[in-house]
C-alpha positions, -999 to +999 in steps of 0.1 A: +000+000+000+014+034-010+018+064+012-012+083-003-036+054+000-023+048+036-031+084+045-065+083+028-075+050+045-061+060+079-095+072+093-108+036+086-077+015+090-062+033+120-090+024+145-091-012+131-054-016+136-056-001+171-084-025+180-064-054+166-034-043+188-056-041+219-072-075+213-038-091+208-026-076+242-057-089+259-051-124+244-015-124+255-025-114+291-052-140+292-028-167+280-002-156+306-028-159+334-042-192+321-007-208+319+007-194+352+020-223+371+026-202+402-010-191+403-022-228+402+002-236+431-012-206+451-047-218+445-038-253+457-023-237+488-054-216+494-076-247+489-056-266+515-059-237+539-096-235+534-100-272+542-077-269+573-099-240+585-131-261+580-145-238+552-149-267+528-155-304+533-130-332+525-151-343+495-153-308+481-116-304+487-108-336+468-129-326+439-114-291+436-079-304+442-083-329+414-094-301+390-065-279+400-040-307+396-054-315+362-050-279+351-015-278+365-006-309+347-020-294+314+000-263+319+032-283+324+024-305+294+018-274+273+050-258+284+070-290+278+055-293+243+066-257+236+102-266+245+103-298+224+104-290+187+079-308+166+059-321+195+021-319+191+002-297+215-026-312+236-061-300+229-070-277+258-108-278+250 
């Protein structure tokens, strides 16, 4: 695209490019939060504390702990797959 057409299309293309940039930043932040191993470990610690304080039952603790451990395992598998060239990524769905 030439300079003149870029200038003429700026009122339309500028906001679109800005929106794309913002959406990309949001996606990166969401991925960082979703794949934060430290956050999962903190949630496990908090869950253990809640059980020790009697806020949740042992059955509820086991259910939530299993879910958190599965998520932690998925995070570790995903990161491991990123470090191994050519390794297929697991489906996160």
